[in-house]
MARNU-703393 format. One record per residue: residue number from 1; x, y, z of N, C-alpha, C in turn. Coordinates in pm, whole numbers, m for minus. Example, Ala and Ser with C-alpha at 12.3 -4.5 7.8 and 13.67 -1.06 7.14 Angstrom:
REM MARNU-703393
1;1319;m569;780;1230;m450;780;1320;m330;780 $
2;1285;m225;708;1367;m106;714;1290;3;787 $
***
This chain:
REM MARNU-703393
1;m14;m9594;12850;m142;m9658;12862;m214;m9613;12729 $
2;m288;m9711;12673;m357;m9687;12543;m491;m9624;12581 $
3;m517;m9519;12490;m660;m9455;12522;m759;m9541;12465 $
4;m863;m9570;12546;m965;m9646;12513;m1102;m9578;12520 $
5;m1163;m9554;12410;m1296;m9477;12429;m1396;m9564;12339 $
6;m1512;m9513;12344;m1616;m9586;12260;m1583;m9580;12117 $
7;m1535;m9471;12070;m1498;m9449;11925;m1384;m9547;11893 $
8;m1278;m9560;11970;m1172;m9638;11935;m1214;m9795;11940 $
9;m1290;m9838;12032;m1338;m9969;12040;m1433;m10002;11922 $
10;m1513;m9902;11878;m1607;m9932;11759;m1533;m9931;11629 $
11;m1423;m9852;11618;m1343;m9867;11489;m1261;m9991;11483 $
12;m1227;m10040;11600;m1152;m10174;11596;m1241;m10288;11578 $
13;m1372;m10264;11589;m1461;m10383;11577;m1466;m10424;11423 $
14;m1489;m10550;11404;m1490;m10606;11266;m1615;m10563;11184 $
15;m1713;m10511;11256;m1838;m10465;11180;m1809;m10323;11128 $
16;m1812;m10302;10991;m1786;m10177;10938;m1893;m10074;10956 $
17;m2007;m10118;11003;m2112;m10024;11019;m2081;m9905;11126 $
18;m1996;m9952;11227;m1956;m9856;11326;m1872;m9744;11259 $
19;m1780;m9784;11178;m1697;m9680;11113;m1769;m9597;11022 $
20;m1869;m9642;10951;m1956;m9566;10864;m2038;m9457;10937 $
21;m2097;m9506;11042;m2180;m9421;11131;m2098;m9307;11187 $
22;m1986;m9348;11251;m1903;m9245;11322;m1838;m9152;11214 $
23;m1810;m9206;11092;m1754;m9119;10987;m1851;m9019;10953 $
24;m1985;m9041;10936;m2082;m8959;10899;m2101;m8849;11018 $
25;m2072;m8887;11134;m2087;m8795;11242;m1952;m8698;11264 $
26;m1863;m8737;11181;m1745;m8644;11185;m1634;m8699;11275 $
27;m1641;m8821;11312;m1538;m8880;11393;m1462;m8987;11325 $
28;m1385;m8945;11224;m1314;m9034;11143;m1181;m9073;11205 $
29;m1121;m8983;11280;m988;m9005;11343;m1005;m8984;11492 $
30;m930;m9059;11567;m939;m9050;11714;m857;m8935;11771 $
31;m758;m8885;11693;m671;m8773;11731;m705;m8644;11669 $
32;m835;m8609;11665;m877;m8481;11602;m840;m8374;11703 $
33;m789;m8264;11642;m751;m8142;11717;m824;m8019;11658 $
34;m841;m7930;11753;m910;m7799;11704;m807;m7709;11628 $
35;m853;m7649;11519;m761;m7543;11460;m745;m7422;11543 $
36;m625;m7367;11550;m605;m7245;11630;m673;m7131;11566 $
37;m716;m7034;11650;m771;m6912;11593;m661;m6826;11540 $
38;m672;m6787;11417;m554;m6712;11352;m544;m6569;11364 $
39;m665;m6486;11369;m650;m6349;11367;m605;m6296;11506 $
40;m664;m6344;11619;m636;m6294;11749;m483;m6322;11781 $
41;m436;m6442;11740;m297;m6470;11777;m196;m6383;11706 $
42;m230;m6354;11570;m142;m6276;11494;m133;m6132;11553 $
43;m247;m6080;11592;m254;m5943;11647;m171;m5934;11776 $
44;m192;m6035;11865;m116;m6037;11991;32;m6048;11968 $
45;72;m6130;11863;214;m6151;11835;274;m6016;11784 $
46;202;m5946;11712;244;m5821;11651;264;m5711;11767 $
47;158;m5707;11854;164;m5609;11966;280;m5650;12065 $
48;298;m5772;12088;412;m5814;12174;541;m5777;12116 $
49;556;m5799;11990;687;m5760;11923;702;m5613;11929 $
50;600;m5531;11913;608;m5390;11918;644;m5347;12060 $
51;588;m5413;12159;612;m5382;12297;754;m5408;12335 $
52;804;m5520;12291;941;m5556;12311;1045;m5463;12232 $
53;1007;m5415;12126;1087;m5320;12056;1097;m5181;12126 $
54;984;m5131;12173;969;m5008;12238;1024;m5002;12382 $
55;987;m5104;12459;1019;m5099;12602;1160;m5172;12630 $
56;1185;m5271;12542;1313;m5335;12552;1310;m5454;12639 $
57;1208;m5508;12678;1174;m5633;12746;1059;m5698;12704 $
58;1048;m5827;12726;933;m5907;12679;805;m5878;12761 $
59;691;m5871;12707;565;m5844;12774;512;m5965;12851 $
60;427;m5932;12939;366;m6045;13017;267;m6112;12924 $
61;268;m6246;12918;180;m6316;12817;38;m6317;12862 $
62;1;m6273;12992;m136;m6269;13034;m207;m6144;12993 $
63;m137;m6042;12931;m196;m5926;12888;m273;m5955;12756 $
64;m386;m5892;12746;m465;m5888;12611;m426;m5776;12527 $
65;m492;m5766;12416;m455;m5658;12316;m477;m5520;12375 $
66;m578;m5501;12446;m608;m5361;12494;m508;m5319;12595 $
67;m463;m5420;12684;m357;m5378;12789;m232;m5360;12717 $
68;m199;m5426;12611;m66;m5412;12552;m73;m5276;12470 $
69;m185;m5235;12424;m193;m5105;12355;m175;m4994;12459 $
70;m233;m5006;12578;m221;m4907;12677;m70;m4899;12717 $
71;5;m5009;12751;135;m5013;12786;223;m4953;12679 $
72;198;m4971;12549;272;m4926;12440;250;m4766;12434 $
73;123;m4724;12452;104;m4580;12449;164;m4512;12567 $
74;177;m4572;12695;240;m4512;12799;382;m4508;12780 $
75;440;m4608;12725;585;m4612;12704;634;m4513;12593 $
76;549;m4485;12501;571;m4382;12397;566;m4239;12456 $
77;487;m4232;12556;479;m4100;12634;366;m4014;12583 $
***
């Protein structure tokens, strides 16, 4: 099923004013995606790798950075 929204219909219209107005608003493409947050993901990936190295099994992906640090400290003794 084809996605049909106001923006896609306006950009398909023969009147170029819709494309100009939507382009100025920042809606130039219908498939815009948000950029992933880089800092937090890298920190969690590093902590998960350290946990796997120390404990010997993969960590639960629901744990945040603070919980992983606690688990690593407990495993180190």
